[in-house]
N, C-alpha and C positions, 0 to 999 in steps of 0.2 A: 423159570419162576416169574410170576407176575407180581408187580409191586403196586400196592395201593397208596396213592399220594397222601390221602388223609392220614393213614396209619403212619406213613413216613414222617409226616409233620408232628403227629402225636409223640412218637418216640424221639424225635429231634428235641422236643420240649423236655421230655423225660431225661435225656442225656444232659441238657443244660442244667436242669435241677440237680441231677447227680453231681455234676461238676461243681456247682455252687456249694453243695454240701461238703464235697471233698476239700474245697478251698477253705471252708470254715473249720474243718477238722485240722487242716495243716496250720491254720492260724492259732487254733486252740492249743496245739501241741508245741509249736515253736515260738509263738508270740510274733511271728512275721505276718504282717497284714497282706494276705494273699487274695488274689481275685482272678476270675475267669476271663481270659481274653477272647478265646475262640472255642466254640463247640459246633461241630459239624458232622453230618453223615456223608461219608465219602465213598464213592464207588472206586475201588482201588485194587491194585495188585501189589505183591510184595516189592516189586521194583519201584513202584510209585512211592512207597512209604519208607524205603531204606535211605536214611540220612547218611551223609558221608562222614560226619564227625563221630568221634567216639563218645559214648555215653555210658552211664551206669544206671541200673534200674532194678525193678522188682517185678517178677512174673508171678501171677496168681490165677489159678483156674477157678471157675465158678459153675455151680449147677443148682437147678431147682426150677423156678419159673422161667429161667433162661439159662442156657448152657454155653460155655465158651472159655476164652482165655483173655486175660488183661495184661497190659504191659505199661508200667509207670516208669518213666525215664527222666534222668536229670543230666544236665551238663556237669562236667567235673567241677566247675566253679560253683554251681548251685549246690552240689553235694558238700563242698567245703563250707558254704554258707550255712547249710542246715546243721552240719556236724559242729561247727563253731558255736551254734546256738544251743545245741543239745549237750555237747561234750566239749566245752571250751578247752583248747590246748591239747586234746588227746589224739587228733589226727583221724585217719581212716578207721572206721568201725562198721563192718558189714552188718552186724546185728542191729545197730542203730538205724542204718539206712533201711533195713528190712522192716523195722518197727514203724518208721515213717511211712513206708510203702503200704504196710498193712492197714494203718489208720486211715490214710488218704483213700486207698482203694475201697475200704469199707464204706466211705462216704459215697463214692460213685455207685457202688453196687446197691447200697441201701436205698438210694433214690429210685432205682429200678424195682426193687422189691416192694416198696411202698406203692408205686404206680400199678404194679401187677397184682397187688394184694396177695403176696405169697412170700415164702421164705427162700432166699438164695444163699446157699452155703459157699464158703470160699476155702481154698486150701491154704496151708502155711505158705508164707512168702518165700520165693527163691531169688537170691541175689544174682544178678546177671550184669555183664559189662561187655563192651565191644562196639564195633561199628553198627550202623543201622541194620545192615544185612545180617550180621551175626546175631543181633538181638531178636530179629524176626525169626531167624532159624531156631533160636532157643525156645520160642513159644510155638513152633511148628506151623507158622503162617506162611504157606507157600502157594496160595491160590492165585490164579490169574485174574480173577474178578470176584469181588465180594464187597458187601457193605461193611464199612468200619466206622465206629463212632470214635471221634478224635476230639480232644480238648487240650487247650494250652492254659497254663496257670502262671501268673507272674506276681511280682510284688513291687510296691512303690518304695523306692529308696534302697532296694536290695538287689543283688545279682541273683535272680531266680528264674531259671528256665526249666519248666516242668511240662512234660507231655504225657498224656494218658491216652492209650489206645484200647478199645474194647472190641474184641473179635468174637461175636456170637457165631456159633456153628450154623451150618446151612439149615438144619431142621428148625432151629430156633428162629432164624430170620424168616423162614417160610411161614411159620406159624404167626409171627408178628405182623408181617407185611402183606399178607394175601387175604382175599375174601371181601374187600370193600368194593365200592362202586366205581372208583376212578383208578382202574388197574392199568399198569403199563408193563409190558414184558421187559425183563431186565436186559434182553438182547437189544431192545430199542435204545435203552439208556446207554448201553455200551457203544452203539453206533453213534449216538450224540457225542459221546466222549471222543470217539475217533474223529468225528467231524471237527471238533474243537482242536484236536491235535493237528489235523491237516491244515486248518485255517491258520494256526499258529506258525506252522512251518512255512506257509506261503508268506505270511507277514514278516517272518524273519528274513526270507529271501528278498523281500522288498527293502528292508532296512539295509541289507548288504549291498544291493544294487544301487541304492541312492547315496549311500555314505561311504562305501568302501570298507566298512567295519564288518568283518566276517562274524556273524552271530549264528547261534544255534538255539534250539528250544531245549531248555534245561529240564522242564517238567510241565506236564499238562494234567489238570485235575478236574473232576466233576464232583461238586458237593451240593448238598441240600441243606439249607440253613434258614432259620427265621430271618425275615427281611431286616429286622432291626439290628441283627448281629453282623450284617455284611461289612460295616465299617471296621469291625475288629479283625477282619480277614486281611486288611491292608497294613503293610508295615508302617509303624508310627514314626515316619520321617517325612521330610519335604519331598514332594514329587513335582515334576514338570511334565505336562502332557495335555491331553485333550479328552473331552467327554462328548460322545455322539449318541444320538438316538437312531434306532433303525425301525422301519415300519414295513408292513406287508403281511404276508401269511404269518410271518414270525416277527414280533416286535420286541423292543427292549432297549437296553443301553450297553454301550461299549466304553470302557475306560482304557486308554493307552497312557501308561505312566512310567516315566523315566526318573531315576534318581538324578539329583542335580548335576553330578559329575558326568554322567552319561549324556544328559541333555546338552551340556556344553560341548561334548565331543561331536554330537549330532549337528549342532549349529555350526561348529567350526568346519565340518565336512560339507555342509550345504550352502553356507554363505561365503562367497569368495572374499578373500582379504581379511577374514576374521581370525585373529590370532588368539585373543583372549576374550571370553564372554563374561561380562560383568553383570549384565541384567538380561531379562528376557522380555525386551520391548521391541517395537518396530520390526526390523527384518528378522531378528531372532525369534520373536513370537510367530511371525508368518512362517518361518522355517519349521517350527514345531507343529504348527497347525497343518502344514503341508504333509509332513511325514506321518502325522497321526491319521490324516485323511486317507493316505495311500495304504497304510497298514490296516486300517479298518476295512477299507474296500477289499483288500486281499483276504482278510479274515472272513468277512461276511459273504463275499462272492463264492467262496468255497461252500458255505452253508446253502446258498441259493442253488448252486449246481447240484448238490446232493439231494435237496428237497424238490428240485425241478420247479423252481418258482422265482419270482423277482422280489428282492428285498432292497428298499430304498434307505439311504442314510442321510441324516441331517448335516448341515455345515458344522465343522468342529468348534466346540467351545473350549477355549484355552483355559488351563488351570495351572496354578502354581501355589500349592498349599500342602498342608499335612495330609497324608493319605486318607485318614479317617474323615477329615473335613470334606474332602472331595467326594467320598462315598456317601456322606450324609445327605448331600443335596439330591443324589439319585434315589436314596432310600426314601426320602420324604415324598417323592413322586410315586415310587412303586408301592409304598406302604398304604397308599389310599385305595388300592384295589387287590392286594394280595398279602397274605400273612407269611408265606414262605417263598423262597426263591431257589431255583437251580442256578448255581454259580460256576461258570467255567473260568478257570484261571490258568495262565501260562506264563512262564518266566523265560525271557531271552537273555542269553549271556554270550560273551565273546571269550575265546580261549586265550588271546594274547594281551588282554587289557581289562581294567576294571570297567565293566559294562553291565548294566542291569536295567531291563525293561519288563514291566509287568502288563499283561493284557487281561482284563476282566470283562466277561460277557455275562449279562444278566437278562435273560429273555423274560418277556411277559408270560406268566404261568399259563393263562388260558390259551394264548396263541401257541405256546409250546405243546400243550396237550393236544390241540387240534392237529398240529403238524405231525405229532407222534402217531396219531390214529392212522394217517395215510403212509407212514414210513414202513417200508419193507427192508429189513436189515440185509437180506440176501441181495436184493436188487440194487441197494445203494452202496454195497461194499466196493464195487468197481469204481463208482463215481467218487467215493471218498478217497480211494487210492489216487485217482487222477487229480483230484482237487489238491492233494498234498504234494503232487509232483509237478504242478504247473510252474 
C-alpha cells in the first residue's frame, strides 16, 4: 500500500479534532476538566502497543464511512476517579464504565463522520479488562504492521489516564491514504522504523560501553504528528540531556533526554571521584554532552549507513528543563517550514536499576521524502541488520 503524506496529515488533524470532542464529552458527563495530551498516527504492531500494566476499557466496532474497531482504556485509578464522580461510594460498575466509553467514543467517531461527511455507526460497548496484550486480543488486533490512531486524555488536578486507539481496517486505510501526489510505499516507512530501531540499539550499546550500565531498547516507534503537538509526546517531567541538529541528505533534530536520576547515574559513571551529583555544571555538564554526542553519532551513523550517505551532526546543546519546554525550542524551528513531522522515539531502560533515557529523532520532512524516493527496502534490509549489530 502507498501512503499519501498530505492525506496522512489531513486525517491526523481529524483524529485531533475527534479527540478534542471526546474530551469535551467526558468533561460534560463527569464534570472533570479533561484535555487531549497526545494525538498521533503510529505505524505499529500489536507488540508495540501492548502495555505491561493492567487496564480496563471499552471496545466498540464502527462502520460506515470508515470501518474498524476502537479501544478506550483507563488505568484502574482512573476508573475509580470516574466512578466516584458518577456513582459516589458504589464501587465498580461495569455498566457505568461502558456508558462513559460509549459517550467518549462517540466523540472520537463523530469527528471522523463530520470530516468524511457521512454516517458512522457504532456497536454497543463491550467492557474489557486485562494486560495490554489481552486487550488487543479482545479487539482482534494482531497485525504486524498497521497505521493506528492513538490519543491520550488527562485532567488537571485529577488522576486520569485515558488512552484511545482507533484501528481502521486495511480497506478503509487504503481508501483514505492513497491516491495523492506525495505517495510513499508503506514498506519504506517500515524500513525507516527498522532503521530507528537499529540506531537505538547501537546507541544503547554506546551507553553500556561508556558507563557500565547495561541498557536495552524498551520500545521504538514511528509516528506522524502535527509539528505543534510534538511537545506533548514528551513526558512532563524534568530531563537532562542534549539537543543536536543533523544535516546532509537527511536533516533534522535529535533529542537525547535522561530523567534526572538516570543522568546522575551516568555522570557518576563517567566522572571519576563523583559520588553524589548535586548539579549539572562544569564536569557534569561536559559528561552529559559527551554521552549525548556519542549516542547521537551511534544513532545517526546507522541511518547514514542504511541510506549510503553522509550525515553531519552539530555540537551538542545541553538542556536541563521540562520535556515539553525542550521540545518547544525545536518545534519553533521546524514549524517555520513544515506542518507535520515524522517522529521516531525510543526508550532505553536497564533491567537492574531505575534508568530511563528517551531518544527522539525529528527529520526534516522534505529531506526525508527525498531520501525515501531512493530507498530500496529490499536492498537496505541487510544494511539495517548490520547497523543494529555493530
